[in-house]
C-alpha positions as CSV (number, residue, x, y, z in Angstrom):
1,M,2.4,-9.0,7.8
2,G,-1.4,-9.1,7.4
3,I,-4.1,-8.9,4.6
4,A,-5.5,-5.3,3.2
5,E,-8.7,-5.3,0.7
6,A,-9.3,-2.1,-0.8
7,P,-13.1,-2.3,-1.9
8,I,-15.0,-2.1,-5.4
9,E,-15.5,1.5,-6.3
10,A,-13.7,3.3,-3.6
11,P,-12.3,6.6,-4.4
12,R,-9.0,7.4,-5.8
13,P,-7.1,9.1,-2.7
14,K,-5.5,12.0,-3.3
15,R,-2.3,11.9,-1.6
16,G,-0.6,8.4,-0.1
17,Y,1.3,7.7,3.4
18,T,4.9,6.5,4.3
19,T,5.8,3.9,7.0
20,D,9.0,4.2,8.5
21,A,9.5,0.6,7.6
22,E,10.5,-0.9,4.0
23,E,7.3,-3.0,2.7
24,V,6.3,-5.3,0.5
25,Y,2.7,-5.8,-1.2
26,Y,2.3,-9.1,-3.0
27,F,-1.5,-8.9,-4.8
28,L,-4.1,-11.7,-4.2
29,S,-7.1,-10.9,-6.2
30,G,-8.7,-7.9,-8.0
31,K,-7.3,-5.3,-10.2
32,G,-5.8,-1.7,-9.2
33,I,-3.6,0.6,-9.0
34,I,-0.5,1.3,-6.8
35,S,1.4,4.7,-6.9
36,V,4.8,4.5,-5.4
37,D,6.5,8.2,-5.1
38,G,4.5,9.4,-7.8
39,V,4.8,6.8,-10.1
40,E,1.5,4.3,-10.7
41,T,1.5,0.7,-12.0
42,D,-1.3,-1.5,-12.3
43,V,-1.2,-4.5,-10.3
44,S,-3.1,-7.9,-10.5
45,P,-2.8,-11.5,-8.6
46,G,0.7,-12.1,-8.7
47,T,1.9,-8.7,-8.9
48,S,4.4,-7.8,-6.0
49,V,5.4,-4.6,-5.1
50,W,8.6,-3.6,-2.7
51,I,8.0,0.2,-1.2
52,P,11.0,2.0,0.0
53,A,10.3,3.2,3.9
54,H,9.6,7.3,4.1
55,T,7.8,6.8,0.6
56,E,4.8,8.1,-0.7
57,H,2.1,5.2,-1.5
58,F,-1.6,4.5,-2.1
59,Y,-3.3,2.1,-3.6
60,Y,-7.0,2.0,-4.9
61,N,-9.4,-0.6,-7.1
62,T,-9.8,-0.3,-10.5
63,G,-12.0,-3.8,-10.9
64,T,-15.1,-5.5,-10.2
65,E,-14.1,-7.5,-7.2
66,P,-12.1,-6.4,-4.0
67,L,-8.8,-5.6,-4.4
68,K,-6.8,-8.2,-2.0
69,F,-3.1,-8.2,-1.1
70,L,-0.8,-9.6,1.5
71,Y,1.5,-7.1,3.0
72,I,4.5,-7.7,4.6
73,F,6.9,-4.8,6.7
74,A,10.6,-5.1,7.5
75,R,9.8,-5.4,11.5
76,D,9.2,-7.4,14.1
77,K,6.2,-6.9,15.3
78,Y,3.7,-4.9,13.5
79,S,3.4,-2.0,16.6
80,D,7.1,-1.3,15.3
81,V,5.6,0.2,12.4
82,H,5.2,3.9,12.2
83,Y,2.4,5.3,10.0
84,C,2.6,8.9,8.9
85,F,0.0,10.7,6.7
86,P,-0.5,13.7,4.8
87,G,-0.1,17.1,7.3
88,E,1.7,15.0,9.7
89,T,5.5,14.9,10.4
90,E,7.4,11.7,10.9
91,T,9.1,10.7,13.6
92,A,10.7,8.1,14.4
């Protein structure tokens, strides 16, 4: 579990990434868009999003303040989560 932030005017990612764990985002402030498996959804404070394991996803800020969110993995420790970025092969 942790808090992440997307800065104002950061470019939209060309591709997302995957993890080997289910994940939930809960948006705390700002406005943005999240893409999960190619489906884009507007997000704002109070929005929650479930991300299945091994599903490509990314987010970006569309507002005038930082986009902040709480993320929670279905793992006991953050060190048990494995990330895979475009061009890499998932190993778990």
